[in-house]
C-alpha positions in Angstrom: -0.5 22.2 -31.2 -3.5 23.8 -29.5 -3.7 24.2 -25.8 -7.0 24.4 -23.8 -6.6 26.4 -20.6 -9.5 25.7 -18.2 -10.0 28.0 -15.2 -11.9 26.2 -12.5 -13.5 27.3 -9.2 -14.5 24.9 -6.5 -18.1 24.4 -5.4 -19.1 26.5 -2.3 -18.6 24.6 0.8 -15.8 22.5 -0.4 -12.3 23.0 1.0 -9.3 23.4 -1.4 -8.0 20.0 -0.2 -11.5 18.3 -0.9 -11.6 19.9 -4.4 -8.1 18.8 -5.3 -8.7 15.3 -4.0 -12.0 14.9 -6.0 -10.4 16.4 -9.1 -7.4 14.0 -9.0 -9.2 10.8 -7.6 -12.5 11.2 -9.7 -12.8 13.8 -12.4 -9.2 13.6 -14.1 -9.5 9.7 -14.4 -13.1 10.3 -15.8 -11.9 12.9 -18.4 -9.1 10.5 -19.4 -11.6 7.6 -19.9 -13.1 9.7 -22.8 -10.1 11.7 -24.0 -7.1 9.3 -23.7 -5.4 9.2 -27.1 -6.6 12.6 -28.1 -4.7 14.5 -25.6 -0.8 15.1 -25.9 -0.7 16.5 -22.4 -3.2 16.9 -19.5 -1.9 18.9 -16.4 -3.7 20.3 -13.4 -2.2 23.4 -11.7 -3.3 24.3 -8.1 -2.6 28.0 -7.3 -1.1 28.6 -3.9 -1.2 32.3 -4.0 -2.7 35.0 -6.2 -0.6 38.2 -6.5 -2.1 41.3 -8.0 -0.6 44.6 -8.9 -3.8 46.3 -7.9 -3.8 45.6 -4.2 -1.3 44.8 -1.6 -3.9 42.7 0.2 -4.0 40.2 -2.6 -0.2 39.9 -2.6 -0.3 38.8 1.0 -2.6 35.9 0.4 -5.4 37.4 2.5 -8.0 37.1 -0.3 -9.8 34.2 -1.8 -8.2 32.9 -5.0 -10.1 33.6 -8.2 -9.6 30.0 -9.4 -8.7 26.7 -7.6 -7.3 25.0 -10.6 -5.8 25.8 -13.9 -6.1 22.8 -16.2 -4.0 22.5 -19.5 -5.0 20.1 -22.2 -2.9 20.0 -25.4 -4.1 18.5 -28.7 -2.1 18.1 -31.9 -4.2 20.1 -34.2 -7.6 21.6 -35.1 -8.9 18.0 -36.1 -8.0 16.7 -32.8 -9.7 19.6 -31.1 -12.8 18.9 -33.2 -12.7 15.3 -32.0 -12.4 16.3 -28.4 -15.5 18.5 -28.9 -17.4 15.7 -30.6 -16.6 13.2 -27.9 -17.7 15.6 -25.1 -20.9 16.6 -27.0 -22.2 13.0 -27.2 -25.2 13.0 -25.0 -24.2 10.1 -22.8 -20.7 11.6 -22.2 -22.0 15.2 -21.7 -24.4 13.9 -19.0 -21.7 12.0 -17.1 -19.2 14.9 -17.2 -21.8 17.4 -16.2 -22.9 15.2 -13.2 -19.4 14.8 -12.0 -18.7 18.5 -12.4 -21.7 19.2 -10.2 -20.0 17.3 -7.3 -17.1 19.6 -7.0 -17.1 22.6 -9.3 -18.9 25.9 -9.5 -19.9 25.3 -13.1 -21.0 29.0 -13.7 -17.4 30.1 -13.0 -15.7 27.6 -15.6 -13.7 29.5 -18.3 -12.1 27.6 -21.3 -9.6 29.4 -23.4 -8.3 27.9 -26.7 -4.8 29.0 -27.0 -2.0 29.0 -29.5 1.3 28.5 -27.6 4.3 30.6 -28.3 7.6 29.5 -26.9 10.5 32.0 -26.3 13.6 31.6 -28.4 16.6 30.3 -26.3 
């Protein structure tokens, strides 16, 4: 399995609640329209607090969160990841996804990590 971790920041001027509502009501269904059947799992995580060992201020929640959502998408293997990339690179899909992202994301802050998952032994 391969996991994609997407770190997402909301567009300036959007509240966390507006960001979450847009993501859940518009963007997630749009993504699934194109990727359903390719994803084994699709989760959206919304941080409530960011804790840093570097400053006590961050631990108290007095600072802005670095990211507003951490999305996890799981695919079976490298072939499935290639198919996800192929689908998202199609010009008509790429344009629709980009336009939707503009509505609620700071696209310059998006980070996508391709990860191998390691579970701890029980």
